[in-house]
Residue frames as qw, qx, qy, qz and C-alpha x, y, z in Angstrom:
[[0.054, -0.233, 0.766, 0.596, 123.69, 97.41, 140.44],
 [0.153, 0.411, 0.896, 0.073, 120.25, 95.82, 140.27],
 [0.149, 0.761, 0.367, -0.513, 118.54, 99.22, 140.44],
 [0.060, 0.572, -0.433, -0.694, 120.53, 100.44, 137.39],
 [0.092, 0.024, 0.921, 0.377, 119.47, 97.35, 135.45],
 [0.172, 0.599, 0.757, -0.197, 115.79, 98.09, 136.09],
 [0.131, 0.739, 0.058, -0.658, 116.06, 101.59, 134.62],
 [0.142, -0.278, 0.692, 0.651, 117.38, 100.41, 131.25],
 [0.159, 0.401, 0.858, 0.279, 114.14, 98.86, 129.90],
 [0.053, 0.829, 0.461, -0.313, 112.10, 101.91, 130.92],
 [0.089, -0.685, 0.268, 0.671, 114.62, 104.28, 129.34],
 [0.182, -0.061, 0.813, 0.550, 114.70, 102.17, 126.19],
 [0.140, 0.596, 0.788, 0.065, 110.91, 102.10, 126.00],
 [0.008, 0.844, 0.220, -0.490, 110.71, 105.88, 126.47],
 [0.130, -0.475, 0.514, 0.702, 113.22, 106.44, 123.68],
 [0.156, 0.212, 0.872, 0.412, 111.26, 104.20, 121.33],
 [0.080, 0.741, 0.639, -0.191, 108.03, 105.95, 122.26],
 [0.019, -0.796, 0.016, 0.604, 109.42, 109.45, 121.60],
 [0.148, -0.266, 0.694, 0.653, 110.97, 108.36, 118.30],
 [0.135, 0.421, 0.864, 0.241, 107.63, 106.91, 117.18],
 [0.043, 0.821, 0.432, -0.370, 105.76, 110.06, 118.25],
 [0.079, -0.648, 0.307, 0.692, 108.24, 112.22, 116.31],
 [0.166, -0.023, 0.832, 0.528, 107.95, 109.98, 113.27],
 [0.115, 0.607, 0.784, 0.060, 104.15, 110.05, 113.29],
 [0.004, -0.820, -0.198, 0.537, 104.09, 113.83, 113.80],
 [0.110, -0.451, 0.524, 0.714, 106.37, 114.30, 110.78],
 [0.121, 0.219, 0.877, 0.410, 104.17, 112.06, 108.63],
 [0.057, 0.740, 0.646, -0.180, 100.96, 113.80, 109.76],
 [0.046, -0.745, 0.060, 0.662, 102.47, 117.25, 109.07],
 [0.136, -0.217, 0.709, 0.657, 103.60, 116.08, 105.64],
 [0.093, 0.430, 0.865, 0.243, 100.13, 114.75, 104.78],
 [0.011, 0.794, 0.462, -0.395, 98.29, 117.81, 106.13],
 [0.027, -0.665, 0.244, 0.705, 100.41, 120.26, 104.16],
 [0.141, -0.039, 0.824, 0.547, 100.20, 118.04, 101.09],
 [0.130, 0.617, 0.777, 0.003, 96.39, 118.11, 101.25],
 [0.026, 0.835, 0.173, -0.522, 96.44, 121.90, 101.43],
 [0.107, -0.464, 0.557, 0.680, 98.81, 122.05, 98.47],
 [0.200, 0.252, 0.887, 0.332, 96.52, 119.75, 96.48],
 [0.108, 0.778, 0.598, -0.161, 93.64, 122.14, 97.05],
 [0.072, -0.810, 0.039, 0.581, 95.64, 125.24, 96.16],
 [0.162, 0.598, -0.567, -0.542, 97.09, 124.13, 92.83],
 [0.923, 0.272, 0.033, -0.271, 96.33, 121.71, 90.05],
 [0.348, 0.657, -0.666, 0.061, 100.07, 120.96, 89.89],
 [0.235, -0.311, 0.854, -0.345, 99.70, 118.48, 92.77],
 [0.418, -0.090, -0.847, -0.316, 98.18, 115.05, 92.24],
 [0.622, -0.373, 0.112, -0.679, 94.92, 114.50, 94.13],
 [0.286, 0.175, -0.927, 0.170, 95.27, 111.66, 96.63],
 [0.537, -0.522, -0.627, -0.214, 92.06, 111.96, 98.60],
 [0.353, -0.736, 0.176, -0.551, 91.35, 112.88, 102.20],
 [0.540, 0.041, -0.742, 0.396, 93.27, 111.56, 105.20],
 [0.484, -0.740, -0.430, -0.184, 91.23, 111.75, 108.39],
 [0.645, -0.598, -0.171, 0.444, 93.91, 112.35, 111.05],
 [0.438, -0.007, 0.192, 0.878, 96.00, 114.60, 108.83],
 [0.049, -0.631, -0.471, -0.615, 92.84, 116.49, 107.97],
 [0.491, -0.781, -0.362, 0.133, 92.50, 117.42, 111.63],
 [0.539, -0.444, 0.058, 0.713, 95.83, 119.27, 111.39],
 [0.389, 0.494, 0.437, 0.642, 94.92, 121.18, 108.23],
 [0.125, -0.942, -0.264, -0.167, 93.46, 124.22, 110.06],
 [0.594, -0.652, 0.099, 0.461, 96.86, 124.76, 111.72],
 [0.460, -0.176, 0.473, 0.730, 98.45, 125.33, 108.30],
 [0.370, 0.704, 0.596, 0.114, 95.54, 126.95, 106.43],
 [0.068, 0.978, 0.060, -0.188, 96.91, 130.52, 106.49],
 [0.542, -0.482, 0.458, 0.513, 100.39, 129.63, 105.28],
 [0.401, 0.681, -0.349, -0.503, 101.79, 130.54, 101.89],
 [0.942, 0.295, -0.125, -0.096, 102.47, 127.90, 99.24],
 [0.446, 0.599, -0.574, 0.336, 106.23, 128.21, 99.85],
 [0.343, -0.447, 0.632, -0.533, 105.79, 127.64, 103.58],
 [0.902, 0.008, 0.226, -0.368, 103.56, 124.65, 102.94],
 [0.823, 0.454, -0.334, 0.069, 106.15, 123.17, 100.60],
 [0.154, 0.584, -0.657, 0.451, 108.84, 123.68, 103.26],
 [0.602, -0.286, 0.543, -0.511, 106.74, 121.96, 105.95],
 [0.947, 0.223, 0.003, -0.233, 105.97, 119.14, 103.53],
 [0.622, 0.547, -0.510, 0.232, 109.67, 118.70, 102.78],
 [0.190, -0.510, 0.660, -0.518, 110.43, 118.74, 106.51],
 [0.827, -0.098, 0.344, -0.434, 107.86, 116.00, 107.02],
 [0.909, 0.369, -0.186, -0.046, 109.28, 113.88, 104.22],
 [0.461, 0.560, -0.566, 0.392, 112.93, 114.32, 105.19],
 [0.353, -0.478, 0.559, -0.578, 112.22, 114.23, 108.92],
 [0.915, -0.056, 0.193, -0.349, 110.22, 111.02, 108.65],
 [0.840, 0.415, -0.333, 0.102, 112.94, 109.41, 106.57],
 [0.295, 0.547, -0.605, 0.498, 115.81, 110.29, 108.92],
 [0.541, -0.387, 0.482, -0.571, 113.90, 109.50, 112.10],
 [0.966, 0.045, 0.069, -0.244, 112.88, 106.09, 110.75],
 [0.724, 0.483, -0.432, 0.237, 116.42, 105.40, 109.54],
 [0.002, 0.541, -0.625, 0.563, 117.93, 106.29, 112.93],
 [0.749, -0.245, 0.341, -0.512, 115.29, 104.21, 114.69],
 [0.968, 0.201, -0.113, -0.095, 115.99, 101.16, 112.54],
 [0.548, 0.530, -0.524, 0.381, 119.75, 101.49, 112.91],
 [0.257, -0.493, 0.586, -0.589, 119.52, 101.86, 116.68],
 [0.896, -0.101, 0.203, -0.382, 117.28, 98.78, 116.80],
 [0.867, 0.370, -0.318, 0.098, 119.87, 96.87, 114.77],
 [0.239, 0.572, -0.601, 0.505, 122.61, 97.88, 117.19],
 [0.505, -0.357, 0.531, -0.579, 120.58, 96.59, 120.12],
 [0.898, 0.100, -0.258, -0.343, 119.69, 93.29, 118.46],
 [0.588, 0.280, -0.709, 0.270, 122.86, 91.45, 119.59],
 [0.185, -0.283, 0.613, -0.714, 121.96, 92.34, 123.18],
 [0.784, -0.026, 0.136, -0.605, 118.61, 90.63, 122.81],
 [0.857, 0.251, -0.436, -0.115, 120.12, 87.55, 121.19],
 [0.435, 0.306, -0.716, 0.452, 122.81, 87.11, 123.81],
 [0.335, -0.287, 0.479, -0.759, 120.53, 87.90, 126.75],
 [0.850, -0.054, -0.087, -0.517, 117.97, 85.20, 125.99],
 [0.825, 0.140, -0.538, 0.100, 120.34, 82.17, 125.92],
 [0.217, 0.322, -0.638, 0.665, 122.06, 83.40, 129.07],
 [0.528, -0.230, 0.324, -0.751, 118.76, 83.57, 130.94],
 [0.915, 0.027, -0.250, -0.315, 117.78, 80.08, 129.73],
 [0.695, 0.251, -0.596, 0.313, 121.13, 78.58, 130.71],
 [0.041, -0.388, 0.552, -0.737, 120.91, 80.17, 134.17],
 [0.766, -0.269, -0.033, -0.583, 117.78, 78.14, 135.00]]
């Protein structure tokens, strides 16, 4: 039983790490495609240059405007849903943290 308890924090940390990586990838994709759209049309508001997103711009440079808009929408929607799921899962685990701390203090 003790071995199973030791795997839970590592599994939880790995889930959080992968969710954060997915969230950041979606935001970087959204910003990179948005920068390319800003350069291709005057319809888009100029926001300036983002350094890390700018590194991803060559990956999307040959894409059509429609494809760029789709990737941008994926980044916006993906980032929203990933962050929402992450926050809700953190809320569901919060009672575990609150009940675990008093029990460990009282066991001393």
